[in-house]
C-alpha positions in Angstrom: 0.0 -0.1 0.1 3.0 2.2 0.4 3.5 2.5 -3.2 0.1 4.1 -3.8 0.2 7.7 -4.2 -1.4 9.4 -1.1 -0.5 6.7 1.4 1.7 8.1 3.9 1.8 5.1 6.3 0.9 1.4 7.2 0.8 -0.6 10.3 0.3 -4.0 10.6 -1.6 -5.7 13.7 -3.8 -8.3 14.9 -7.6 -7.6 15.6 -10.4 -9.7 17.2 -9.7 -12.6 19.7 -11.3 -12.9 23.0 -11.0 -10.0 25.9 -9.4 -12.4 28.1 -6.4 -13.3 25.7 -3.5 -11.2 24.4 -2.5 -11.1 20.7 -0.8 -14.6 19.6 2.3 -14.5 17.4 2.0 -14.4 13.8 1.7 -18.3 13.4 -1.1 -18.1 16.1 -3.1 -15.7 14.1 -2.9 -17.8 11.1 -4.2 -21.0 13.0 -6.8 -18.9 15.0 -10.6 -18.4 14.2 -10.8 -15.7 16.7 -7.8 -13.1 15.4 -7.2 -11.8 12.2 -4.4 -9.9 10.6 -5.1 -6.1 10.0 -3.4 -3.2 8.5 -4.1 0.5 9.3 -3.6 2.7 6.2 -2.9 6.4 6.9 -3.7 8.4 3.7 -4.0 12.0 2.4 -7.6 12.3 0.9 -6.5 15.4 -1.2 -4.5 13.0 -3.3 -6.5 9.7 -3.0 -10.4 9.3 -2.1 -11.5 6.7 0.2 -13.2 4.7 -2.4 -9.7 4.8 -4.7 -7.9 3.4 -1.5 -10.3 0.5 -1.5 -9.8 -0.1 -4.8 -6.1 -0.1 -4.6 -6.2 -2.3 -1.4 -8.5 -4.9 -2.9 -6.6 -5.1 -6.2 -3.4 -5.7 -4.0 -5.2 -8.4 -2.0 -7.0 -10.4 -5.1 -4.1 -12.8 -5.3 -4.4 -13.8 -1.7 -8.2 -14.1 -1.5 -9.7 -17.3 -0.9 -7.7 -18.1 2.1 -9.0 -17.6 5.8 -5.7 -15.6 6.5 -6.5 -12.9 4.0 -10.4 -12.7 4.2 -10.9 -9.1 3.6 -12.6 -7.0 6.1 -13.1 -3.4 6.2 -12.9 -1.6 9.6 -14.4 1.9 8.9 -13.1 5.0 10.5 -16.5 6.6 11.3 -19.8 6.6 10.0 -18.9 8.4 6.7 -16.3 5.7 5.8 -19.1 3.2 6.9 -21.6 4.5 4.3 -18.6 4.9 1.6 -17.5 1.3 2.3 -21.1 -0.1 1.9 -21.6 2.0 -1.2 -18.1 0.7 -2.7 -19.0 -3.1 -1.6 -22.2 -2.9 -3.4 -20.8 -1.7 -6.5 -17.8 -4.0 -6.6 -20.1 -6.9 -5.8 -22.3 -5.8 -9.1 -19.4 -5.6 -11.0 -18.1 -9.0 -9.6 -15.1 -7.5 -8.3 -15.6 -9.0 -4.7 -17.4 -11.7 -3.3 -19.8 -11.7 -0.3 -16.9 -11.4 2.1 -15.4 -8.2 3.2 -18.5 -6.9 4.8 -17.7 -3.6 6.7 -17.2 -4.0 10.3 
């Protein structure tokens, strides 16, 4: 994602799991049904729009789709991004660019 114009930083991490457990190792996440690998993307919306960012992300992830480890999920930062995410997903599904996965969370 760092090669996408307008993206200034990314940070990998984990999300999910039970409140009583601490984040596992990378191999633990791969084997888990509770945790997922995540990436936070910081970008300049004067250079790239949120829908363009989603296009870039899903194009980059296309080769990895199909495995549990890389099941796409969108964690929107606020109501506006949630609405944009849902609109983007609706259009992408109609165009068959994504399947039923990747539901905004």
